[in-house]
N, C-alpha and C positions, 0 to 999 in steps of 0.2 A: 504494500500500500504506500502511496506517496502522499499521504494525508498529513497536513500540519495542524490544522484546527478548523473547527466549524464555526467559528464565530463569523468568525470568518466563516465560524461556527457560531454567533449571536445574531451573526451575523446576526429584519422583519418590517412590516408595513406600518411605519410611523407616519400617520397621515398628516398631522399638523406639525409645523416646524416651531421649535422653541427659539426664543432669542438667546443670544450669548449670555445675557444676565440670568435668564431663567435656568439655563444649563448649569451655570456656575453655582446656583443656589440648590441644585438637586442633591439630595442625600442618598447614601447607599440603600437606605430602607425603601426608597421610591423606585429603585431599578426595576424595570419591567412592568411598572404599573401604568396601564392604559397605553394609548397609541404613541405617546411620547416617551415611554419608559426606557428607551435606549438612545435618546438624542445626545446624551452625554458622550457617546462614542464618536460623534462627528469630529473629525480632525485626523491628524497623523500620529501614529503610535510606532514606537520601536519595540519589537518583541524579541525576546531571547528564550532559548530553551536549554535546559541542562541535559537533555536527552536527544541530541541530534542523531538522526539515523535515516535510512531509506524510508522507514515507516513514518517518521515524525517530521521530516523536512530538514532544512538547514538550521544552523544554530542561531542565526539572526535573520529576521524578516522585517519589512516595513508594512504596516497595516494602515490603509486609508479608509475612512468611513465618510460618506457624503450622502446628501439627500438626492434621491433619484427623481426623474421627471414625474413619476407617479406617486411620489410621497414616501416610498420605502427608503430604507437606509441601504445603500450599496456599499459592499465591503470588498476590498481587494488586498490580498497579502502577496507580496513578492519577496524573493530572496534568491540566492545563488541556486540556479537550476529548479526554481519553484515558482509557481504562479497559480493562485486560487482566487476565484471570484464568487460572491454570493450576495444574498439579500437578507435582511431582517424584516419579516412581514408579520403584522399583527392582525389577528382575526377577532374583532370586537365581540361577536356573538358568543364565542367560546372562551374568550380571554386567553387565547393561545398565541404564543410567539413561534413562528416558523423560521428556519434557517436553511434554505436549500443552497448548496455550493457546488461549483464545477471546477475541475482541475484541468490543467493544460494537457494532460495525457489522456483525457477522456473519462477519467474516473469522476464519480459524483457522490454526494452525500446529502441527506436531509435529516435534520433533528428538530425537535420541538420541546416546548415547556409551557406549563401554566404557572410555574413558580415565579415569585417576585422577591425582591430584597437583595441583601448583600451576597447571599450564596444561592445559586440556582443550578439545577441539574437538568441537562438537555439529553434526550435519548432519541435514537433513530437508527439509521443504517448507512453503510458506506459500500459502494460498488467499486471494486478495483478492476479497471479496464484491462490491465495486463494479465490478470489471472482469471477474470470472469467471475470472481467470488464476491458474495454479499456478506458483510460482517455487521453484527449489531454493535452500535457505538454509544458512548456516554461521555459527555463533557460536563465537568463541574467548574463553574465560574465563581470566583470570589472577588468582590470589589474591595480591594485593600483600602483605597481612597479613590476619589473620583478621577484621579489621573494615573491610577495604577490598578491593574486587575491581573488575576492568574487564571489559567485554563488547564485543568488536568484532563487530558484525553485518554480514554480507555476503550478497549475492544473486548468483546466477549470471547473467551476461550473455554476449553473443556473444563478448566478448574475454576471458572468464574471470570472476573474482570481483570485484565492485564493492562498496566499503564503503557501508553504509546508515546506520550509527550507530556511535558509539564512546562508551560509557557508563562512568562511574566511580561506584560506589556505596560509601557510607560509613555505618557503623553508629554 
């Protein structure tokens, strides 16, 4: 798998844009609440992982988050030999955040969550284009402060969940 993270993996439909002032006043407890729950991600982040590998991507990537034409948050993560794009989309009826992602090699992933707050767990699946295999995935995001978050990515194996990457992103 050439998966780095699904925020890229938080990667969802935030329909209304917050102002810079509103974003700066957001607290970790409000993360994921309503259609603007991930507006704090908008901007450029430097992400590092202590588990660089073919499965987890390069040790350093740049994550950019911006408002798309349709109101969603568009996410792109690039690094040496790595390119991932996705969206954060909010479904108000079910209060679910969706994060579909596509990778330059043809692999793709989709995760979702209904959780909000400082720590959220996203679950879904990843399709590896090179092997043709589908894997169950889980990402645990922790907002350390509004300009720092972590993402522990895991995949399901025979013995339970196995860590694939552990990323820290800073704005």
